[in-house]
N, C-alpha and C positions, 0 to 999 in steps of 0.2 A: 504494500500500500504506500503510495506516495501522496500524502495529504496536501491539498491546496491551501491557499491563504486562509480561507474561511474555516476550513476544518482545523487548521492549527490554532486559529483564534478560539474556536469552540473547545478544543482540548485544553487550552490555557484557561478558558472560562470555567470549565468543569473542575479543573484543579483548584482554581481560586475559590470556587463555590465550596469545594470539599474542605480546603484549608480555612476558609472564612468561618466555618462552623466551629472551629476551635480558637478563633481569634476573639479578643475582647469586644463585645458588642455593647456593654454597659459599664461605664466607669462611675465609681462612687469613691468617696474619701477612704473607705475601709478596704477597697480593692476593686477588682473588676470581674465581670462574669462573661463567659463565652456563650455561644448559642446553645451549646449542649447543657450548660448549667442554668441558663436563664429560665427555662421552663420549670425546672425543679424548684428554683427560687420562688417563682410565682405560684405554682400549683402543687408543689411537693410531689411531683410525679417524675420518674426518671426518663420516661418516654415522651417525646414531644417534638417540637418544631425542628430542633437540631438534628434529630434522627431522620426526619422527613427530608431536610436539606441534604444530608449525606446520601440518602437513597436517590434523590433527584440528581445529584452530582455524578454518582456512579452510572445511573441510567443515561444521562446526557453523554458521558464519555463513551459508553457502549454504543449508543445510537450513532455517534460520529464514526466509530470504528467500523460499523456495519453500513455506513452510507445512508442512514435514514434521517437526513437533515430536516425533513419536513416535520418529523415528530419532535424536534427540538423546540418548536413553537410551544408545544404543550408543556415540556419540562421547564422552559424558561418562564412561562406565564404562571405555572403553579408555584415555582420558586418565588417569584415576585409576590404572588398572593400570600404565601406563607410568611414572607418577610413583613408585608404590610399588616397582616393579621396579628403577628407577634407584636409589632409596634403599637397597634391599637389596643391589644390586650394589656400591654405594659402601661399605656397611658391611662386606661380605665381601671384596671384591676389593681396593679401594683401600687399606684399612688394612693388609692383608697385604703388598701390593706396596710401599707407601710408609709404613713404620712411623713416619716423622717426622710424618705427618699425624694419627696417632692422638692424640686428646685435645686437639688445638689447632684442628682444623677444626670449623666451625660452619655450620649452615644459614643461608643468606642471606635477605634480605627478598624474594627472588623466589619462594620456596616458598609463602608465604601468598598471594601474587598468583596463582600457579597454582591453589592450592586454592580461592580465592574464584571464579576463573573457572570451574573445574569445577563448583562448587556452583551458580553462576548458570545454567550450561548445563543442569544437571540440573533446576533449577527450571523452566526454559523447556520442558523435555521433558514436564512435567506437563500441557501443553496450554493451551488457551485459558482466559482468566480466567472466573471463574464468573458475572460480571455480563454482562448482555446489552447489545450495542451498540445505541445509539439510532439509529433510522432517521429521517432528516429528510424 
């Protein structure tokens, strides 16, 4: 397999999405939380949005390997919806449960990593590059 520019971008996006689940998404004075721990912090459940993001990252990578770029629209949009849902859940739930967090919690550097990964996967979903491959 000789990946084109969009496939390479999608592979990088899937890798960023995978790594972004372990990067800090919430900064507080006492420390930071990654996507895997954030759901546990909010709902006291070990399975949540971070696991979904990991599954979507692996699925996106496999879809790129098997040249199923059109299906990447689904994985990128679901990833974005999960990220937005988590943010809304944080805003509504966490601030009410833990009033001490209100005003002092900030988004961590993992959020831009996740967004860049989603954007690159969406870019890869646009299909093959417009230039034709040269045949030797």
